[in-house]
C-alpha positions, 0 to 999 in steps of 0.5 A, a space after each residue: 087541864 083547861 086554860 080556865 082551871 090552870 088560871 084558877 090554880 095560878 090565882 089560888 097559888 098567888 092568894 095562898 102564897 102570902 099566907 104561907 110566907 106570913 106563917 113562915 115569918 111567924 115561925 121564924 120569929 118564934 124560933 128566936 131564943 131572945 127578942 129585943 126588949 123595951 126597958 120597962 116591964 109593963 111597956 115591954 109586955 104591952 108592945 109585945 101584946 100589941 105586936 101579937 095582935 097586929 101579926 095575927 090581924 095581918 094573918 087573918 086578913 091574908 087567910 080571909 082573902 083566898 077563902 072568900 075570893 072564889 066563893 059566890 057569897 061571903 058568908 059567916 062560914 068564911 070568917 069563922 074558918 079564917 079565925 079558926 085557922 089563925 087560932 089553930 096556928 097561934 096554938 101551934 105557935 105557942 106550943 112550938 115556943 115551949 120547946 125554944 130555949 128562953 121562950 115560953 108558951 103564954 096564954 096572954 099571947 094566945 089571947 092577943 093573937 085570937 083578939 087581933 084575928 077577930 078584930 080584923 075579921 069583924 072589921 072585914 065583915 062590917 066593911 062587906 055589909 056596908 059595901 053590899 048595902 051601898 051597891 044595893 042602894 045604887 041599883 034601886 030605881 029612883 
């Protein structure tokens, strides 16, 4: 194996390791029979939905990084694949929760997960476009 391919392999491992770590953290929290609750029912639900969105926003960003790192172009496919991976994991997470005593699979959680992942991926896409346009603007001769 060449030094270059070994370096790429190490780089890929460093990019995918946080994805795996975050997935394990999500699984661990899902395996808990009870989670802390905030007094009011509506407030507790709102905080939990926000938590779902944020955890999958982070997850989507972590998944997006290695998918786009080695590609020449950061096309729509990378964003779609990142979202599909996150949503598939969210589905498996809800399925897993259906077997945990005291927990249930909830379509609202799945919706919050998907929306959180989509929101961060859309923000990343917009950022990439703005960055590309800024770079093009700098290269234009006056």
